[in-house]
C-alpha positions as CSV (number, residue, x, y, z in Angstrom):
1,X,-1.0,70.3,54.6
2,X,-1.6,72.6,57.5
3,X,-4.5,74.9,56.8
4,X,-4.1,78.2,58.6
5,X,-7.2,80.4,58.3
6,X,-8.9,83.2,60.1
7,X,-11.5,80.7,61.5
8,X,-9.0,78.9,63.8
9,X,-10.2,75.9,65.7
10,X,-6.9,74.7,67.3
11,X,-4.0,76.8,68.6
12,X,-0.8,74.8,69.3
13,X,1.6,76.5,71.8
14,X,5.2,75.4,71.9
15,X,7.7,76.9,74.4
16,X,11.2,76.8,73.1
17,X,14.8,77.5,74.1
18,X,17.5,76.2,71.7
19,X,15.3,73.5,70.2
20,X,16.6,73.6,66.6
21,X,17.4,69.9,66.7
22,X,14.0,68.8,67.9
23,X,11.5,71.4,66.7
24,X,11.5,70.4,63.0
25,X,10.2,66.9,63.9
26,X,7.3,68.2,66.0
27,X,6.4,70.7,63.3
28,X,6.3,67.8,60.7
29,X,4.0,65.9,63.0
30,X,1.7,68.9,63.2
31,X,1.5,69.1,59.5
32,X,-0.8,66.0,59.6
33,X,-3.5,68.3,60.8
34,X,-5.8,69.1,57.8
35,X,-8.2,71.6,59.5
36,X,-7.7,75.2,60.6
37,X,-4.7,75.5,63.0
38,X,-2.5,78.2,64.5
39,X,1.0,77.3,65.6
40,X,2.6,79.6,68.1
41,X,6.3,79.2,69.1
42,X,7.1,81.2,72.2
43,X,10.9,81.4,72.3
44,X,12.8,82.2,75.5
45,X,16.0,83.6,73.8
46,X,17.4,80.8,71.6
47,X,20.9,81.3,70.3
48,X,20.5,78.6,67.6
49,X,18.2,78.4,64.6
50,X,15.0,77.7,66.5
51,X,13.2,80.9,65.6
52,X,14.3,80.7,61.9
53,X,13.0,77.1,61.7
54,X,9.7,78.1,63.2
55,X,9.2,81.0,60.9
56,X,10.1,79.0,57.8
57,X,7.4,76.5,58.8
58,X,4.7,79.2,58.9
59,X,4.5,79.3,62.7
60,X,3.9,82.6,64.6
61,X,7.0,83.3,66.5
62,X,7.0,85.3,69.8
63,X,10.2,86.4,71.4
64,X,9.3,86.0,75.0
65,X,10.3,88.3,77.8
66,X,9.8,85.3,80.1
67,X,12.7,82.9,80.6
68,X,10.7,80.1,82.1
69,X,8.2,77.6,80.5
70,X,5.3,78.8,82.6
71,X,5.6,82.3,81.5
72,X,6.1,81.3,77.9
73,X,3.0,79.1,77.9
74,X,0.9,81.9,79.5
75,X,2.2,84.4,76.9
76,X,1.3,82.0,74.0
77,X,-2.2,81.4,75.3
78,X,-2.8,85.1,75.7
79,X,-2.5,85.7,71.9
80,X,-4.0,82.4,70.7
81,X,-7.0,82.7,68.5
82,X,-8.2,79.1,68.6
83,X,-11.2,77.7,70.4
84,X,-9.0,74.9,71.7
85,X,-5.4,75.2,73.0
86,X,-2.8,72.4,72.7
87,X,0.3,72.9,74.8
88,X,3.2,70.7,73.8
89,X,6.9,70.6,74.5
90,X,9.3,71.1,71.5
91,X,11.1,67.8,72.0
92,X,7.8,65.8,71.8
93,X,6.7,63.6,68.9
94,X,3.1,62.8,68.0
95,X,1.8,59.5,66.6
96,X,0.6,59.2,63.0
97,X,-3.1,59.1,64.1
98,X,-2.9,62.1,66.5
99,X,-5.0,64.4,64.2
100,X,-7.8,61.9,63.9
101,X,-8.2,61.4,67.7
102,X,-7.8,65.1,68.5
103,X,-10.2,66.2,65.7
104,X,-12.9,63.8,67.1
105,X,-12.3,65.3,70.6
106,X,-12.7,68.8,69.4
107,X,-16.0,68.0,67.6
108,X,-17.5,66.4,70.7
109,X,-19.5,68.9,72.8
110,X,-18.9,66.9,76.0
111,X,-15.2,67.2,75.5
112,X,-15.3,70.9,76.2
113,X,-15.9,70.2,79.8
114,X,-12.7,68.3,80.3
115,X,-8.9,68.7,79.8
116,X,-7.0,66.1,77.9
117,X,-3.6,64.6,78.0
118,X,-1.6,62.0,76.0
119,X,0.0,58.8,77.3
120,X,3.7,59.3,78.1
121,X,6.1,57.2,76.0
122,X,9.9,57.3,75.7
123,X,11.6,57.2,72.4
124,X,14.0,54.4,73.4
125,X,14.1,50.7,74.0
126,X,14.7,49.1,77.4
127,X,12.8,47.6,80.3
128,X,13.4,50.5,82.6
129,X,11.7,52.9,80.2
130,X,8.7,50.6,79.9
131,X,8.5,50.5,83.7
132,X,8.7,54.3,83.8
133,X,5.9,54.5,81.3
134,X,3.7,52.3,83.5
135,X,4.5,54.4,86.6
136,X,3.5,57.6,84.7
137,X,0.4,55.9,83.3
138,X,-0.8,55.1,86.9
139,X,0.1,58.6,88.2
140,X,-1.8,60.2,85.3
141,X,-4.9,58.1,85.2
142,X,-5.4,57.2,88.8
143,X,-4.0,60.3,90.6
144,X,-5.0,62.6,87.6
145,X,-1.5,64.3,87.7
146,X,-0.1,64.3,84.1
147,X,3.0,66.4,83.6
148,X,3.8,68.9,80.8
149,X,5.6,66.4,78.7
150,X,2.3,64.6,78.2
151,X,0.8,67.6,76.4
152,X,-2.4,69.4,77.4
153,X,-5.4,69.9,75.2
154,X,-8.0,72.2,76.7
155,X,-10.9,74.4,75.6
156,X,-10.2,78.1,75.9
157,X,-13.2,78.6,78.2
158,X,-11.9,76.1,80.8
159,X,-8.4,77.5,80.4
160,X,-9.6,81.1,81.2
161,X,-12.0,80.0,83.9
162,X,-9.2,78.2,85.8
163,X,-6.7,81.1,85.4
164,X,-4.3,79.5,82.9
165,X,-0.6,78.8,83.5
166,X,1.3,80.7,86.1
167,X,4.7,82.3,85.5
168,X,6.3,79.8,87.8
169,X,10.0,78.9,87.2
170,X,9.2,75.2,87.8
171,X,6.2,73.0,88.5
172,X,4.0,75.2,86.3
173,X,2.4,72.1,84.7
174,X,1.5,70.4,88.0
175,X,0.3,73.6,89.6
176,X,-2.1,74.2,86.7
177,X,-3.3,70.6,86.6
178,X,-4.2,70.8,90.3
179,X,-6.3,73.9,89.6
180,X,-8.0,72.3,86.7
181,X,-8.8,69.1,88.6
182,X,-10.3,71.2,91.4
183,X,-13.1,72.1,89.1
184,X,-13.1,69.9,86.0
185,X,-12.4,66.4,84.9
186,X,-9.2,65.4,83.1
187,X,-8.9,62.4,80.8
188,X,-6.4,60.6,78.6
189,X,-6.8,60.8,74.8
190,X,-5.6,57.2,74.8
191,X,-2.9,57.9,72.3
192,X,0.8,58.3,73.0
193,X,3.1,61.3,72.9
194,X,6.8,60.5,72.6
195,X,9.6,62.2,74.5
196,X,13.4,61.9,74.1
197,X,15.4,59.6,76.4
198,X,18.5,61.7,76.6
199,X,17.9,63.1,80.1
200,X,16.9,59.7,81.4
201,X,19.9,57.9,79.8
202,X,22.3,60.6,81.0
203,X,21.1,60.6,84.7
204,X,19.6,57.1,85.0
205,X,15.9,56.4,85.1
206,X,15.7,55.7,88.8
207,X,18.1,58.6,89.7
208,X,16.2,61.1,87.5
209,X,12.8,59.9,88.8
210,X,14.0,60.3,92.4
211,X,15.3,63.8,91.8
212,X,12.0,64.8,90.1
213,X,10.0,63.4,93.1
214,X,12.2,65.2,95.6
215,X,11.8,68.5,93.8
216,X,8.0,68.0,93.6
217,X,7.8,67.3,97.4
218,X,9.9,70.3,98.2
219,X,7.6,72.5,96.0
220,X,4.5,71.0,97.7
221,X,6.0,72.1,101.0
222,X,6.3,75.6,99.8
223,X,9.9,75.9,98.8
224,X,10.7,78.8,96.4
225,X,10.3,77.6,92.7
226,X,13.3,79.8,91.7
227,X,15.6,77.7,93.9
228,X,14.1,74.5,92.5
229,X,14.4,75.7,89.0
230,X,18.1,76.5,89.4
231,X,18.8,73.0,90.9
232,X,16.8,71.2,88.3
233,X,18.4,72.8,85.3
234,X,21.9,72.6,86.7
235,X,21.4,68.9,87.3
236,X,20.0,68.3,83.8
237,X,22.5,70.1,81.7
């Protein structure tokens, strides 16, 4: 049973846009947390039942004026009351033991000087998905470049000292990670977070990975995120 009190230790921030089919499962996972928690759903203008589902679960729902994930995450963090912030995508699933691991992390004083991410896993069988997971593991743990679909657990002090998320149309996760790693360490929680395979199955694992890489390289060269955003979401409809 989620315990929502005035003395909030963890604020969960979930950006949404028409996530009625996915959000209930994530909210069910979050109910395994038995300490103080605040769940903030920052909605970018859903036309389905996303907001109603969030409200029925007891979450705080914010109708965002920002229509991109970076802006939604920034808006949610601004009103969060918890000492720790957990940013997670609405189509993610958490393992059964997530609350045990995260609770231990929150209670360790040394953990406050790091940012934390989960290990990327795909909710589907197949060798290509396992290879994708290995590639993401290496990128995250060796290069220290986890993406937003791996979640981000960070103490509010570090979040504020590093400037928080930017209102970028795309690459908001990588841009923030680069700022964090410029000053602080980032580590894996060593537990998985599961993401849906629909995008990868529709576009192909190699094809989708190549498109993502190309967009990232163009962003690193200074191309306008608005153009990249438009291309990314047209390709992934």
